[in-house]
C-alpha positions in Angstrom: 108.4 115.0 91.0 104.9 113.7 90.5 101.9 116.0 89.9 98.3 115.8 91.0 96.9 112.6 92.5 93.8 111.6 94.4 94.4 109.9 97.7 91.8 107.6 99.3 91.7 107.4 103.1 90.0 104.2 104.4 89.1 104.9 108.0 87.5 101.6 109.2 86.3 99.7 112.2 87.7 96.2 112.6 86.3 93.0 114.1 87.6 89.7 115.3 86.7 88.1 112.0 89.8 88.2 109.7 88.0 87.3 106.5 85.3 89.9 107.2 87.9 92.6 107.8 89.6 91.7 104.5 86.3 91.7 102.6 85.4 95.1 104.1 88.7 96.6 103.3 88.4 95.4 99.7 84.9 96.9 99.5 86.1 100.2 100.8 89.1 100.2 98.5 86.7 99.8 95.6 84.6 102.6 96.9 87.7 104.9 97.1 88.6 103.9 93.5 85.1 104.7 92.3 85.5 108.1 93.9 88.6 108.7 91.8 91.4 107.6 94.2 94.7 106.4 92.6 96.4 105.7 95.9 94.4 104.0 98.8 95.7 103.7 102.3 94.4 101.3 105.0 94.8 101.7 108.8 97.3 99.9 110.8 96.7 96.1 111.2 93.3 96.3 109.6 93.0 92.5 109.4 92.0 92.0 113.0 91.2 93.7 116.3 94.1 95.6 117.7 95.5 92.8 119.8 98.3 94.7 121.6 96.0 95.8 124.4 97.2 92.8 126.3 100.1 90.3 126.2 98.7 87.0 125.0 100.1 84.2 122.8 96.9 83.6 120.8 97.3 86.6 118.4 100.5 85.1 117.0 98.2 82.8 115.1 97.0 85.8 113.1 100.4 86.5 111.5 101.1 85.6 107.9 103.9 85.8 105.4 104.5 89.0 103.5 104.1 88.7 100.6 101.4 86.1 101.3 97.7 85.4 101.2 96.5 89.0 101.9 98.9 90.7 99.5 97.9 88.2 96.8 94.2 89.3 97.2 95.2 92.9 97.2 97.4 92.5 94.1 94.4 91.3 92.1 92.3 94.1 93.4 94.9 96.8 92.7 95.3 95.6 89.1 91.5 95.5 88.6 91.0 99.0 89.9 94.2 100.6 88.7 95.1 101.9 92.2 98.1 101.8 94.4 97.4 100.1 97.8 99.3 100.6 101.1 98.3 97.8 103.5 99.5 97.2 107.1 99.9 93.5 108.0 101.0 91.3 110.9 104.0 89.6 109.3 105.3 86.2 110.3 108.9 86.2 109.2 109.8 82.8 110.8 108.9 80.9 113.9 109.3 83.3 116.7 110.1 86.4 114.6 107.2 88.7 113.8 106.9 92.3 112.4 104.4 95.1 112.1 104.7 95.5 108.3 103.4 97.6 105.5 103.1 96.2 102.0 103.0 98.4 98.9 101.2 97.2 95.8 101.4 99.2 92.5 98.4 100.0 90.3 99.3 97.1 87.9 99.1 94.6 90.8 102.8 94.3 91.3 104.0 93.8 94.9 106.7 96.4 95.3 108.0 95.5 98.7 107.6 96.0 102.4 108.5 98.3 105.3 108.9 97.0 108.8 107.9 99.3 111.6 111.1 100.7 113.2 109.8 102.3 116.4 107.9 99.8 118.7 105.9 101.2 121.6 105.5 99.5 125.0 102.9 101.4 127.0 99.6 100.5 128.7 97.2 99.5 125.9 100.1 99.3 123.4 102.2 96.3 124.3 103.7 96.0 120.9 107.2 94.9 122.0 105.6 91.6 123.1 104.6 90.9 119.5 106.8 92.7 117.1 110.5 92.6 116.4 111.8 96.1 115.4 112.2 96.6 111.7 115.5 95.8 110.1 115.0 97.0 106.6 115.7 100.6 107.3 113.5 103.4 106.0 111.9 102.8 102.6 110.6 104.7 99.6 108.6 102.9 96.9 108.5 104.0 93.3 104.9 103.7 92.3 102.8 104.8 89.3 101.6 107.8 91.4 104.9 108.9 92.8 107.6 107.9 95.4 105.8 106.8 98.5 107.6 106.8 101.9 105.9 104.4 104.3 106.1 104.7 108.1 103.8 103.2 110.7 102.0 104.7 113.7 104.6 105.1 116.5 107.1 106.1 113.8 105.0 109.2 113.3 106.3 110.8 116.5 109.9 110.8 115.3 111.2 113.6 113.2 114.3 111.6 112.3 112.2 108.9 110.6 110.4 111.5 108.5 113.6 113.4 107.7 115.5 110.3 106.5 112.5 109.1 104.4 112.1 112.5 102.8 115.8 112.6 102.1 115.5 109.3 100.3 113.3 111.0 97.7 109.7 110.4 99.0 107.1 112.5 97.3 104.8 112.0 100.3 104.8 110.2 103.7 102.1 107.7 104.5 101.3 106.6 108.1 98.9 103.7 108.6 97.9 104.2 112.3 96.1 102.6 115.2 95.8 105.1 118.0 93.1 106.0 120.5 91.9 107.2 123.8 91.6 105.1 127.0 87.8 105.1 127.8 88.6 106.3 131.3 90.3 109.5 130.2 88.8 113.0 130.5 88.1 115.2 127.5 90.9 117.7 128.2 93.4 114.9 128.0 91.8 113.4 124.9 92.0 116.8 123.1 95.6 117.4 124.2 96.6 113.9 122.9 94.8 114.4 119.6 96.2 117.8 119.1 99.7 116.6 119.7 99.2 113.8 117.2 98.2 116.1 114.4 100.8 118.8 115.3 103.8 116.5 115.2 102.8 115.1 111.8 102.1 118.6 110.4 105.5 119.6 111.6 107.1 116.8 109.6 105.3 118.1 106.6 106.6 121.6 107.2 110.2 120.6 108.0 110.5 118.4 104.9 108.2 120.3 102.5 106.2 117.2 101.8 102.5 116.0 102.0 101.7 113.6 104.8 98.8 111.1 104.9 97.7 109.6 108.3 95.0 106.9 108.2 93.7 105.8 111.6 91.2 103.1 112.6 88.0 104.0 114.5 85.6 102.3 117.0 85.8 100.9 120.5 88.0 97.9 121.1 88.3 96.7 124.7 89.1 99.8 126.8 90.3 101.8 123.9 88.3 104.2 121.7 90.3 104.6 118.4 90.0 108.3 117.6 89.8 108.2 113.8 90.6 111.7 112.7 92.5 110.5 109.6 93.9 113.5 107.8 96.1 114.8 105.0 98.5 117.8 105.4 100.0 119.8 102.6 103.8 120.6 102.6 103.3 123.6 104.8 101.2 122.0 107.5 97.8 123.0 106.2 95.2 120.3 106.9 93.5 119.6 103.6 90.9 117.1 105.1 90.2 115.5 108.4 87.8 112.7 109.0 85.5 112.5 112.1 86.4 110.7 115.2 83.7 108.1 115.6 82.6 106.9 112.2 83.9 104.8 109.3 84.5 106.8 106.2 86.1 106.6 102.8 87.3 110.0 101.7 89.2 111.0 98.6 91.4 114.1 98.6 93.3 115.6 95.7 96.8 116.7 96.3 99.5 118.3 94.2 102.9 116.7 94.8 104.6 119.4 92.7 104.0 121.8 95.6 107.1 120.2 97.3 109.3 122.1 94.8 107.5 125.4 95.6 107.8 125.1 99.4 111.3 123.9 99.4 112.4 126.9 97.3 110.5 129.4 99.4 111.3 127.8 102.8 114.7 126.2 102.1 115.0 124.1 105.3 116.9 121.4 103.3 119.4 124.0 102.0 120.1 125.5 105.4 120.6 122.3 107.4 123.9 122.3 109.3 124.7 118.6 108.8 128.2 119.3 110.2 126.7 120.1 113.6 124.3 117.2 114.1 126.7 114.5 115.4 124.9 114.5 118.8 121.7 113.1 117.3 123.3 109.7 117.1 123.6 109.6 120.9 120.9 108.2 123.2 121.2 111.3 125.4 123.9 114.0 125.8 124.9 113.6 129.4 126.7 116.5 131.1 129.2 114.3 133.0 
């Protein structure tokens, strides 16, 4: 188990200028490194505006190979700054097959691999099924210079099964690049309920698995959506160590101690007491009574 590391959260606003977004991300990664970060996490699909508000063919032109041009730029940056980078990209796998993908780059600039988003939403404002093929690489853990990083993406963060499996694969922490927000027409009570649910479910993953979680969201208004920021880190017992504001860009570096997993798993032995012989039903879509 790894020890103490500094994690950089890059909560950023994105534009319709792909090169400008990449340049901004690189600048903010450098800022995080200057503040002592050894691991830097970018928000979901940072390279463009969040195009899934509508179903349109034009955004497919934004997709790129992974590894590809953006990972090449980030590899050089990671090596120069001695930081691990987790970057969310729109992957073009082939003509007609696209994924919402995370690339992990180690602190020596080596591309370690990718995770393809498993859970794909299809809701008003989040028409991702139009764009993304569900991931087919399974859940992933990447052995980096700062520890074993389990990568999940946005909608994945609502599913305890995804967090559990990734933790069981040996992740030292779970990282969630995210793009989630409020519809501008919503009332404040609904906004608060949604944000509280978002933080609560991820903190519960931390508790159930005895593991730190890192959620990095984008911010700013895009179309009819106000991305709610609020990026945060939870310790292995659900304590929020830091939480960024809703409406502003920020680079924040938080120290965490990955060795706490051993402490919490000994004192709260949820892994030990799992009744794996009784969980067959979890593989069903729904347990019908007839």
